[in-house]
C-alpha positions as CSV (number, residue, x, y, z in Angstrom):
1,M,105.2,150.8,77.2
2,K,106.9,147.6,76.5
3,N,105.1,144.3,75.8
4,L,104.2,142.8,79.1
5,L,105.5,139.4,77.9
6,A,108.1,140.2,75.3
7,P,108.6,137.6,72.6
8,I,111.6,135.3,73.1
9,S,112.5,131.7,72.2
10,T,110.4,128.8,73.4
11,I,113.3,127.5,75.5
12,C,113.8,130.9,77.2
13,V,110.1,131.2,77.9
14,C,109.8,127.8,79.4
15,S,112.9,128.5,81.6
16,I,111.4,131.7,82.8
17,F,108.0,130.1,83.5
18,I,109.6,127.5,85.8
19,G,111.0,130.3,87.9
20,C,114.2,131.6,86.5
21,S,113.6,135.3,86.0
22,Q,109.9,136.2,85.5
23,E,110.5,139.8,86.7
24,S,112.8,140.5,83.8
25,L,110.1,139.4,81.4
26,I,107.3,141.4,83.0
27,F,108.9,144.6,84.4
28,Y,111.2,147.1,82.6
29,P,112.2,149.7,85.3
30,E,114.1,152.8,84.6
31,I,116.4,153.3,87.7
32,L,117.1,156.9,88.8
33,P,119.8,158.1,91.2
34,P,118.5,159.1,94.6
35,D,119.3,162.8,94.0
36,Y,117.7,162.8,90.5
37,P,115.9,166.2,90.1
38,F,112.5,165.8,88.7
39,A,111.2,168.6,86.4
40,F,107.6,169.1,85.4
41,S,105.5,172.1,84.1
42,Q,103.4,172.2,87.2
43,P,104.2,172.2,90.9
44,F,104.7,168.8,92.6
45,E,106.3,167.3,95.7
46,E,108.0,164.0,96.3
47,V,106.4,161.6,98.8
48,N,108.2,158.5,100.2
49,V,106.0,155.7,101.4
50,P,107.7,153.1,103.7
51,V,106.7,149.5,102.9
52,E,108.3,146.2,104.1
53,A,112.0,146.3,103.5
54,A,111.8,149.2,101.0
55,T,110.6,152.8,100.3
56,L,108.4,153.7,97.4
57,N,109.0,157.1,95.9
58,A,106.0,158.9,94.6
59,L,105.0,162.3,93.1
60,L,102.1,164.3,94.4
61,F,100.6,166.9,92.1
62,K,97.9,169.2,93.5
63,A,95.0,170.9,91.9
64,Q,93.5,174.1,93.1
65,N,90.5,173.5,95.4
66,A,90.8,169.8,94.7
67,K,87.6,167.8,94.6
68,G,89.4,164.5,95.3
69,V,92.6,162.6,94.7
70,V,93.6,160.0,92.1
71,L,95.9,157.2,92.9
72,Y,97.5,156.3,89.6
73,L,99.2,152.9,89.2
74,H,101.4,153.1,86.1
75,G,102.5,150.6,83.5
76,N,105.4,148.1,83.5
77,A,108.2,150.2,82.1
78,G,109.9,153.6,82.8
79,S,109.7,155.6,86.0
80,L,108.2,158.8,87.4
81,R,110.5,160.8,85.2
82,S,108.1,160.2,82.3
83,W,105.0,159.0,84.1
84,G,104.7,162.3,85.9
85,D,103.5,163.7,82.6
86,V,100.0,162.2,83.0
87,A,99.4,164.5,86.0
88,G,97.9,167.3,83.9
89,D,95.0,165.0,82.7
90,F,93.7,165.0,86.4
91,T,94.8,168.3,87.9
92,S,93.2,170.1,85.0
93,R,90.0,168.4,86.0
94,G,90.2,169.5,89.6
95,Y,91.8,166.4,91.2
96,D,95.1,165.9,93.0
97,I,97.1,162.9,91.7
98,L,99.6,160.6,93.5
99,I,101.8,158.5,91.3
100,P,104.1,155.9,93.0
101,D,106.9,154.0,91.4
102,Y,107.1,150.3,92.1
103,R,110.0,148.8,93.9
104,G,113.2,149.1,91.7
105,F,111.6,151.8,89.5
106,G,113.0,155.3,89.6
107,K,114.1,156.2,93.1
108,S,112.1,153.4,94.8
109,T,114.3,151.0,96.7
110,G,114.2,147.2,96.7
111,N,113.1,144.9,93.9
112,I,109.8,143.3,93.0
113,A,109.9,139.7,94.3
114,N,106.4,138.3,94.1
115,E,102.8,139.2,93.4
116,K,101.7,139.6,97.0
117,Q,104.5,142.1,97.7
118,L,103.5,144.1,94.6
119,L,99.8,144.2,95.6
120,D,100.5,144.9,99.3
121,D,102.8,147.8,98.3
122,G,99.9,149.3,96.3
123,L,97.6,148.9,99.2
124,A,100.0,150.6,101.5
125,V,100.1,153.7,99.3
126,Y,96.3,153.7,99.2
127,R,96.2,153.6,103.0
128,T,98.6,156.5,103.1
129,L,96.1,158.5,101.1
130,T,93.3,157.6,103.4
131,K,95.1,159.5,106.2
132,T,94.4,162.8,104.5
133,W,91.4,161.9,102.2
134,P,88.2,160.0,102.9
135,E,87.8,157.0,100.7
136,N,84.8,158.3,98.9
137,R,87.0,161.0,97.5
138,I,89.7,158.7,96.3
139,I,89.7,157.4,92.7
140,V,92.0,154.4,91.9
141,Y,93.3,154.5,88.4
142,G,95.3,151.6,86.9
143,R,97.0,151.5,83.5
144,S,98.1,148.3,81.9
145,I,100.1,146.2,84.5
146,G,98.8,148.8,87.0
147,T,95.3,147.5,86.5
148,G,96.1,144.4,88.4
149,V,97.2,146.4,91.4
150,A,94.4,148.9,91.1
151,T,91.7,146.1,91.0
152,F,93.2,144.6,94.1
153,I,93.1,147.9,95.9
154,A,89.5,148.7,94.9
155,R,88.4,145.2,96.0
156,S,90.2,145.7,99.4
157,G,89.0,149.3,100.1
158,K,86.0,151.5,99.4
159,P,87.2,154.1,96.9
160,R,84.9,156.4,94.9
161,M,85.5,154.6,91.7
162,L,88.0,152.4,89.8
163,I,89.3,153.3,86.3
164,L,91.2,150.8,84.3
165,E,93.0,151.8,81.2
166,S,94.1,148.9,78.8
167,P,93.3,146.2,81.4
168,F,93.9,142.5,81.0
169,L,91.7,139.6,82.2
170,S,94.8,138.0,83.9
171,L,98.4,137.6,83.0
172,I,97.7,133.9,82.6
173,D,95.3,134.8,79.7
174,L,97.7,137.4,78.3
175,A,100.6,134.9,78.3
176,S,98.4,132.3,76.6
177,H,97.6,134.9,73.9
178,H,101.3,135.8,73.2
179,Y,102.6,132.3,73.6
180,P,99.9,130.0,72.3
181,F,102.5,127.1,72.1
182,L,102.6,127.0,75.9
183,P,99.9,124.9,77.5
184,R,97.7,127.1,79.7
185,P,98.1,124.6,82.8
186,I,101.9,125.1,82.6
187,I,101.5,128.9,82.6
188,S,99.0,128.7,85.4
189,M,101.3,126.4,87.4
190,F,104.5,128.5,87.2
191,L,103.6,132.0,86.6
192,R,104.2,133.9,89.9
193,Y,102.3,137.0,88.8
194,P,98.9,135.8,87.6
195,L,97.3,139.1,88.6
196,R,93.8,137.6,88.4
197,N,91.6,140.7,87.6
198,D,89.0,138.2,86.4
199,R,88.7,136.8,90.0
200,R,88.8,140.1,91.8
201,I,86.7,142.5,89.6
202,G,83.4,140.9,90.6
203,E,84.1,141.8,94.3
204,V,84.7,145.5,93.5
205,A,81.7,147.5,95.0
206,C,82.4,150.9,93.5
207,P,81.6,152.0,89.9
208,V,84.1,150.8,87.3
209,Y,85.2,152.4,84.1
210,L,87.2,150.5,81.4
211,F,89.1,152.3,78.7
212,H,90.5,150.2,75.9
213,G,92.0,150.8,72.4
214,A,90.3,148.9,69.6
215,K,93.7,148.3,68.0
216,D,95.7,147.4,71.1
217,D,98.2,144.8,70.0
218,I,99.7,144.2,73.5
219,I,96.5,143.7,75.5
220,P,93.7,142.8,73.1
221,F,90.4,144.8,73.4
222,D,88.7,141.4,74.0
223,H,90.3,141.4,77.5
224,S,88.1,144.3,78.5
225,V,85.0,142.8,76.9
226,R,85.4,139.6,78.9
227,L,86.3,141.5,82.1
228,E,83.3,143.7,81.8
229,R,81.0,140.7,81.9
230,L,82.3,139.9,85.4
231,I,81.7,143.3,86.9
232,R,78.7,143.5,89.3
233,S,78.8,147.2,90.3
234,P,77.8,150.0,88.0
235,H,80.2,150.1,85.1
236,R,80.9,151.1,81.5
237,L,83.4,150.0,78.8
238,I,84.7,152.8,76.7
239,R,86.1,151.6,73.3
240,I,88.6,154.1,71.8
241,E,88.4,153.5,68.0
242,G,91.8,153.5,66.4
243,G,93.5,153.5,69.8
244,G,96.5,151.3,70.6
245,H,98.1,150.5,73.9
246,N,100.1,153.7,74.6
247,D,98.2,156.4,72.8
248,L,94.6,156.7,74.2
249,S,95.3,160.2,75.5
250,D,95.8,161.3,71.9
251,F,92.2,160.7,71.1
252,G,89.4,163.3,71.6
253,A,87.0,160.6,72.8
254,F,89.4,159.7,75.7
255,D,89.4,163.4,76.8
256,R,85.6,163.7,76.5
257,E,85.0,160.6,78.5
258,L,87.4,161.8,81.3
259,D,85.5,165.1,81.3
260,Q,82.3,163.2,82.1
261,I,83.8,160.9,84.7
262,F,85.6,163.7,86.6
263,R,82.9,166.4,86.3
């Protein structure tokens, strides 16, 4: 996954923050042709979710005698072509998993234009799942940029639990970390994607699990520490020693914790 706010010159950063092209700084989609044939080692089906002025393409992987379903909101780069590989972490533990691509990613149409649209799209996918699953059997899982969407969904609905992998306090705080030369008030004023997990996480009623690598150099571990302090529902912060931003699944501790959560 790419840096959520990739380093560029001061002039370029300031230009972007006053509204030129924030999307190109935050999102790195891989675009796929409409007829692209996905190929994975386990059965799947494509699902298309209509949203306002666009269609989101998603992959549904099913487990045998599924105990529930995971809505997986992925990171800021790539497409379902590679993100579909995470499905086995959940189907092997007895859960279906639905992974949507954001607008402009993969086969999804349209382009991300603002935060409200991004969050509303995520909620639309969640509501599609509620047509076939009761909310108490839906787990919302967000990874990196997807934690902003996942937290919004969990606050808006009543899922069984919320799992956040490598979450940030807000993109305002993350931008301040990567660009300390920019005054925070300027960032707050012009950033169109604040994704304020810090303001929403306290309103999440379901249990919350936070996974974070101790050596994450894109979203520092401290973001999860600070976010945990704001959670009011039952929760746990799981620190993965030696883990970075993109490799938590390589650690045995990550697998053991998932076993406990999904038992």
